[in-house]
C-alpha positions as CSV (number, residue, x, y, z in Angstrom):
1,M,38.7,-101.3,-11.9
2,L,35.0,-101.6,-13.0
3,K,34.1,-104.8,-14.6
4,K,33.0,-104.6,-18.3
5,R,29.4,-104.8,-19.2
6,I,27.6,-106.1,-22.3
7,I,24.5,-104.2,-23.0
8,P,21.7,-105.1,-25.6
9,C,19.5,-102.1,-26.8
10,L,16.2,-102.1,-28.0
11,D,15.5,-99.2,-30.4
12,I,11.8,-98.5,-30.5
13,K,9.7,-97.1,-32.9
14,D,5.8,-97.4,-32.9
15,G,6.1,-100.0,-29.9
16,T,8.4,-102.2,-32.1
17,T,12.0,-102.9,-31.9
18,V,13.8,-101.5,-35.0
19,K,17.4,-101.5,-36.4
20,G,19.0,-99.6,-39.3
21,I,22.4,-98.6,-40.4
22,N,23.9,-95.1,-39.8
23,F,20.5,-94.3,-38.2
24,E,18.6,-94.8,-41.5
25,G,16.7,-97.7,-43.2
26,L,15.0,-99.0,-40.1
27,I,13.6,-102.6,-40.2
28,N,11.6,-104.5,-37.8
29,A,13.7,-106.6,-35.2
30,G,11.2,-108.1,-32.9
31,N,8.8,-107.8,-30.0
32,P,10.5,-105.6,-27.2
33,I,9.0,-107.6,-24.3
34,E,10.3,-110.9,-25.9
35,L,13.7,-109.7,-26.6
36,A,14.1,-108.5,-22.9
37,E,13.1,-111.8,-21.6
38,K,15.6,-113.3,-23.9
39,Y,18.5,-111.2,-23.0
40,E,17.6,-111.6,-19.4
41,K,18.2,-115.2,-19.8
42,E,21.2,-114.9,-21.7
43,G,23.1,-112.9,-19.1
44,A,22.8,-109.4,-20.3
45,D,24.4,-106.9,-17.7
46,E,22.0,-104.3,-18.5
47,L,19.3,-103.4,-21.0
48,V,18.9,-100.0,-22.8
49,F,15.5,-99.0,-24.2
50,L,15.5,-96.0,-26.5
51,D,12.3,-94.6,-27.9
52,I,14.1,-93.2,-31.0
53,T,11.3,-91.2,-32.7
54,A,9.7,-89.8,-29.4
55,T,11.6,-86.4,-29.7
56,I,10.9,-86.1,-33.4
57,E,7.2,-86.9,-32.9
58,E,7.2,-84.5,-29.9
59,R,5.6,-87.0,-27.4
60,K,6.8,-88.9,-24.5
61,T,8.2,-92.4,-24.2
62,F,5.8,-95.3,-24.0
63,V,5.3,-95.6,-20.2
64,E,3.2,-98.6,-20.5
65,L,5.7,-100.6,-22.7
66,V,8.5,-99.5,-20.2
67,K,6.3,-100.9,-17.4
68,N,5.7,-104.1,-19.2
69,I,9.5,-104.6,-20.0
70,A,10.6,-103.9,-16.6
71,K,8.3,-106.7,-15.2
72,E,10.5,-109.2,-17.0
73,L,14.0,-107.8,-15.8
74,S,16.0,-108.1,-12.6
75,I,19.0,-106.4,-14.3
76,P,19.4,-102.5,-14.6
77,F,17.1,-101.0,-17.2
78,T,18.0,-97.6,-18.8
79,V,15.1,-95.9,-20.8
80,G,15.4,-92.9,-23.2
81,G,13.5,-90.8,-25.6
82,G,11.4,-87.7,-25.4
83,I,12.6,-87.1,-21.7
84,S,12.5,-83.3,-21.0
85,S,11.5,-82.9,-17.4
86,V,11.8,-83.9,-13.9
87,E,8.3,-85.3,-14.1
88,D,9.0,-87.3,-17.2
89,V,11.7,-88.9,-15.3
90,R,9.7,-89.6,-12.1
91,K,7.1,-91.4,-14.3
92,L,9.8,-93.7,-16.1
93,L,11.4,-94.5,-12.7
94,E,8.0,-95.2,-11.1
95,A,7.4,-97.6,-14.2
96,G,10.4,-99.7,-13.5
97,A,13.4,-98.0,-15.1
98,D,16.7,-97.8,-13.2
99,K,18.3,-95.2,-15.2
100,I,17.2,-92.7,-17.8
101,S,18.8,-91.5,-20.9
102,I,18.7,-87.8,-22.1
103,N,19.9,-86.5,-25.4
104,S,18.4,-83.7,-27.4
105,A,16.8,-82.1,-24.3
106,A,20.1,-82.0,-22.5
107,V,21.8,-80.3,-25.4
108,K,18.9,-77.6,-25.8
109,K,18.7,-77.2,-21.9
110,P,22.1,-78.2,-20.4
111,K,20.9,-77.4,-16.8
112,L,18.4,-80.1,-17.0
113,I,21.2,-82.6,-16.5
114,S,22.2,-80.8,-13.2
115,E,18.1,-80.6,-12.1
116,L,17.9,-84.4,-12.7
117,S,21.1,-85.3,-11.0
118,Y,20.0,-83.2,-7.8
119,E,16.6,-84.7,-7.9
120,F,17.4,-88.4,-8.5
121,G,21.2,-88.8,-8.0
122,S,23.7,-88.8,-10.8
123,Q,23.9,-92.6,-10.7
124,C,20.6,-92.8,-12.7
125,I,21.4,-90.1,-15.4
126,V,22.8,-91.2,-18.5
127,V,23.7,-88.5,-21.1
128,A,23.4,-90.1,-24.7
129,I,25.7,-88.6,-27.3
130,D,25.2,-89.4,-31.0
131,T,28.3,-88.2,-32.6
132,K,29.5,-88.1,-36.2
133,F,32.9,-87.0,-37.8
134,A,32.8,-84.4,-40.4
135,N,35.3,-81.6,-41.6
136,G,37.9,-82.9,-39.3
137,S,36.0,-82.9,-36.0
138,D,33.4,-85.0,-34.1
139,W,29.9,-83.2,-33.9
140,V,27.0,-83.9,-31.5
141,H,23.6,-84.9,-33.2
142,I,20.2,-84.7,-31.9
143,K,16.7,-85.7,-32.9
144,G,17.7,-89.2,-33.4
145,G,20.6,-88.2,-35.3
146,R,18.8,-85.9,-37.8
147,E,20.1,-82.8,-36.7
148,I,23.7,-81.6,-36.4
149,T,24.5,-79.1,-33.4
150,A,27.4,-76.7,-33.0
151,L,28.6,-78.6,-30.1
152,Q,31.9,-80.7,-30.5
153,T,31.7,-84.2,-28.9
154,L,34.5,-84.0,-26.5
155,D,33.5,-80.5,-25.2
156,W,29.9,-81.8,-24.8
157,A,31.1,-85.0,-22.9
158,K,33.0,-82.9,-20.6
159,K,30.3,-80.5,-19.9
160,S,27.8,-83.3,-19.3
161,E,30.1,-84.6,-16.7
162,E,30.6,-81.1,-15.0
163,L,26.7,-80.7,-15.0
164,G,26.1,-84.0,-13.0
165,A,25.7,-86.8,-15.5
166,G,26.7,-90.2,-14.0
167,E,27.3,-92.1,-17.3
168,I,27.7,-91.4,-21.0
169,L,26.2,-93.6,-23.8
170,L,28.4,-92.7,-26.8
171,T,27.0,-93.9,-30.1
172,S,29.2,-93.4,-33.3
173,M,26.7,-92.7,-36.1
174,D,29.6,-93.6,-38.5
175,A,29.8,-97.1,-37.3
176,D,26.1,-97.7,-36.3
177,G,24.7,-100.8,-38.0
178,T,27.9,-101.6,-40.0
179,K,29.2,-104.4,-38.2
180,N,32.7,-103.4,-38.9
181,G,33.6,-102.8,-35.3
182,F,33.2,-100.1,-32.6
183,D,34.6,-96.7,-33.4
184,L,37.6,-96.9,-31.3
185,R,39.1,-93.5,-32.1
186,I,36.2,-91.7,-30.7
187,T,35.4,-94.0,-27.8
188,K,39.1,-93.9,-26.8
189,L,39.0,-89.9,-26.9
190,I,35.9,-89.8,-24.9
191,S,36.5,-92.3,-22.4
192,E,40.1,-91.1,-21.6
193,N,39.0,-87.5,-21.0
194,V,35.9,-88.1,-18.7
195,N,35.9,-89.5,-15.3
196,L,32.5,-91.4,-16.0
197,P,31.8,-94.8,-17.3
198,V,31.4,-94.8,-20.9
199,I,29.2,-97.0,-22.8
200,A,30.6,-97.7,-26.6
201,S,27.7,-98.1,-28.9
202,G,27.7,-98.7,-32.7
203,G,29.4,-101.1,-35.1
204,A,29.6,-104.3,-33.2
205,G,29.8,-107.3,-35.6
206,N,31.5,-110.2,-33.8
207,V,33.1,-111.2,-30.4
208,K,36.5,-109.6,-31.5
209,D,35.0,-106.2,-31.6
210,F,34.0,-106.6,-28.1
211,E,37.4,-107.6,-27.2
212,N,39.0,-104.7,-29.2
213,V,36.9,-102.1,-27.6
214,F,37.6,-103.2,-24.1
215,N,41.5,-103.7,-24.8
216,E,42.1,-100.6,-26.6
217,T,39.8,-98.1,-24.8
218,P,38.8,-97.4,-21.2
219,A,35.1,-98.0,-22.2
220,T,33.2,-99.9,-19.2
221,G,30.3,-101.0,-21.4
222,A,29.7,-102.1,-24.9
223,L,26.2,-102.0,-26.4
224,A,25.0,-103.8,-29.4
225,A,21.6,-104.3,-31.0
226,S,21.2,-106.2,-34.3
227,I,23.7,-108.8,-33.9
228,F,21.8,-109.9,-30.6
229,H,18.2,-109.3,-32.0
230,F,18.8,-111.6,-35.1
231,G,20.6,-114.2,-33.2
232,E,24.2,-113.8,-34.9
233,L,25.5,-113.7,-31.4
234,N,24.4,-114.9,-27.9
235,I,25.5,-112.7,-25.2
236,N,26.6,-115.6,-22.8
237,D,28.9,-117.0,-25.5
238,V,30.4,-113.2,-25.9
239,K,31.0,-113.1,-22.1
240,Q,32.6,-116.5,-22.1
241,E,34.9,-115.7,-24.8
242,L,35.8,-112.3,-23.2
243,K,36.7,-114.2,-20.0
244,K,38.9,-116.5,-21.9
245,Q,40.7,-113.5,-23.1
246,N,41.2,-112.2,-19.3
247,I,38.8,-109.3,-19.7
248,A,37.1,-108.7,-16.4
249,I,33.6,-109.0,-17.4
250,R,30.5,-108.9,-15.0
């Protein structure tokens, strides 16, 4: 059984860490390099960096910023945003990323997942899925949550696995930033129906939320942002509490 991971996330806009609610109303959450150093010290298992407007602005991820953050880390480092080619991934891995996260580009060109998996190995290819519930179904969204697709979330998760993804980063847009807890329904649905590690994202507000997502779903990672950025929770404290609850944590 895979040990569970606690993963802080840096959502980056214009080189600064930001956070919103339901993907809207972004506010400044601090210097990404300083936050990366902090999370390394607090015992984060991994760090995720998402350049959330790269696709909208039709530009590439900030490679220099990735390089500067990577220098501060010894933990696995996942980078996403504006990635659409083998060359984009090569540059980011050379800059210090351990894994890359693709979302919009994978939806538009599914064979990109296979190309990247073949070139770099599936272990470093994370398919990020932004999902929202509407009209009785779960729908994949792209372009930073701005655009709904015709893809149902479960179908796309299964397809991503078939194409060679090594992991799924599942963000519930309904829960994002609310601090009302992870979306256990969609997390359970996806993680029970793919044979990949699934990271739950969106909605963490307290230690109990981490406990619930690990006890009630097969998710192997739980990602959070604002509660860590603004000092509401310390990663090490979360991990210690989960260990007391007999949850196998890294």
